[in-house]
N, C-alpha and C positions, 0 to 999 in steps of 0.2 A: 651399765656402760654409758647410756645416754638418758638424760632426764630433761624434759621440757616443763617449765613451771610458768604458768600463766602467760604464755607466749602470744603476742599480738603482732601482726604485720598490717599496717594501715597504708593504703595508697590513696593519694589525693588527686582527683581529676576535676579541675575547676572547683565548683562549690560542693562537689560530692566526695565523700570518704568511703572507701571500699575496704572492708575487713577481709583480706585474703587469708589471714590466720586469726582466729577469734578465740582468745583465752584457751589456748591448747595446753593440756596437761597430759604427759605420757612418759612412761618408762620403757626402755628397751634394754634387755640384759644381754650379756656376752653370749654369743653362739646362737642367738635367736634369729629366726627368719620371719620378719614381719612384712605383711603386705598392706599398703595403704590404697584403698579403692575409692575412686570418685570419678564423676563425669568431668568433661572439659569445663574449666572455669570454676571447679569446686575448691581450688586452693591447694591441690596436691603437689603441683610443681613448685609453688612458693614454699611449701613445707620442706621439700627436698633441697631447695636452694639454701634455706636457713640451716638445715642439718649439715650441708656441705661447706658452709661458710662462704657461699657465693652471694649471699644477701644477708642483711642484718635485721634483727627484729626491732620493731618500734618500741616494744616494752616486753618485760619478762626475762627469764633466764633460760639458756640452753647449756646444760652441763654435759661435758664429755670427759669421762674418767675423773669427775669431780671439778674440772676446770670450767669456768664460765666463759664459753667461747663468744657469747654475745658482747663481752667487754674487750675482745681482742683488738689489737692494732692491725693495720693491713699486712704487716710483715708476719705477725702471729697467725693471721688467717692463712696466709700462703704456706707457712710451715705446717699448719694443721692439715690443709688439703694434701700436701706432699707426703706427709708421714702417716696420717691416720685414715684418709678417705680415698677410696677408689670409686670412680663414677662411670657407669655404663649409660650411654645416651641412646635414645631411640633412633636417631639419625646417624649413629656411629661416630661422627665427628673425626673421621680419619683424614689424613693428608693423602689424597688419592694418587698423587704423583710419586709417592714413596712406597717402598715394599712393606709387606706385613711386618717383617723384622725391624725395619727402620721406624715404623710407627710405634712399635712396642718399646723400642730402645729410648725413644724420646724423653719420657719422664725421668729416666735414669740419668740423663745429662744434668737435670736440675738437682738430682740427688747427689751429684758429685762423684759418681762412680767412674772408674777408668773404662777405656774402650773395651778392654778384655772382659771386665766384669759385666758391662752392659750387654755385650754379645752373649755371654753365657746365661745370664738371667733371662734375657728376652727369648732365647731358644728354648729354655726350660719351660716357660709358661706357655709358649706356642705349642709345644709338644703336649702340655697338660690339657689344652683345649682341642687337641686333635688336628693341628695344622702343621705337623712336622714336614709335610711334603709341599706346603704352600708358602713357606717363609719368604722366598725370593720373588714371589709374585707381587706386582704392584696392587695397591688397594682397589684400583679401578678395574682390575682383572678378576676380582673375587665375586662370588655370589653374595646375596644378602646375608645368608646364614654364616658364610665364611667371614664376611666383613664384621658381623656382630661378634664372632669368636675372637677376631683380632682386637675388637674393642674391649672384650672381657679380659683378654690377656694383658692389654695395656693397663686396665684398671687394677689388675692383680700384681703387676710386676714390682711395685714398691712395697709389696706385702702389707697392705693397709689393714687396720683393725676393723674397719667397716666398709662394706661394699654397698653403694647406693645404685640401684638399677631403675632408670627412668623409662618406663614403658619398653623394656628390653625386647619384647616380641611384637611391638606395635606395627613394624613394617615387614613382618615375615609371614609366610604362608603357614598352614597348620602343621605340616610335617617338620618344617624347620623350627617352628615354635617349640615342638616337643623336644628337639635336639638341644635347644638353648635352655629349656627348663631342666633337662637332665643334667646339664653342666652346672646350673645353679644348685640343684639338689646334691650333686657330688661335692660342691664347695660347702654346702650346709653340713654334710656328713663329716667333713673335716674340721668342723667347728667355726667356720667363718660366720660372722654376724652380717646379715643381709637385710636391707630395707628396700623393698620393691614398690614402686609406684605403678599402678595400672588402673585402667578403666574397666577391666574384664574380671569380674568376680570369679568366674569359672576357673580362670588361670590361677588366681590367688589361692583358691581352694585346693588346687593340685599340689602346691609347693609350700605354702606358708604354715608356720606353727600358730600364727595369730593373725587375724584380719582386723584392721581398723578401717572405718568408713569416714570420709570427709565430705561434707556438704556445706556450701556457703561459708567455708573457712572453719567450720566446727568439726572437731575430731571426736569420734565415738567408737566404743568397742563393738 
C-alpha cells in the first residue's frame, strides 16, 4: 500500500543542514500495524508528516497505492488527506467549545455529505469507540481518554485507508492507555492499516505486527 524510496527531508538552519529523514526505504502492506519507535528529535514526527502529506520530501518518492504523492499539487495533497488518511494526534486537536458529535462531523463537511449523512456516520463511529452516551458533551467536559476516543472517531469517520497515530497514548495514564490500545487492536482485527509513532517500545510491542526504529532520521527494522 505504501512504499518509501530513498526519501530525504533536509531542513536548513543557518549554515547547517539537518537530515530529519535520511535515505528512508520502507514498504507497508495493507492491513499491517506498523510501529515507528524513536526518541524526541529522531525524525519520527517528520516521517509521519511526510506520510500524511502535511510536509513534502526534499528528494525521493512516497508511493501510495502506486501514486507518487511526493509529486502532488496542494489540491491533490488535500484530497489525499481527506480520502486516504486519518490522523490521531497526541494532543487530540479537538475544538473544545464543540460537542464530541460536532467534532466528529467536521471532516464530513469537507467530504460534501449532507447534514443527515454527517449525523448518521458520526454517531456510528462514536458508538464504535464506546462514546454513545457522551456524544452531546463538549470536548472540554471529557476526560483525556474520552477526548482521545473522539479523536479516533474523527480520524475514522471518512473511512480512510490508513490510520496514522502520533503518540496516541502520550498524554494518558496507564489504564486509559490500555483502553486506547484495545481500540487500535480492534481496528487492526478489522483489517485497518495502522502506522503508530511512539517513543515507547513496550507499547509498540503490545500492538504492532512490525516495529521500525528511527534514529537521526535513519529508519531500520
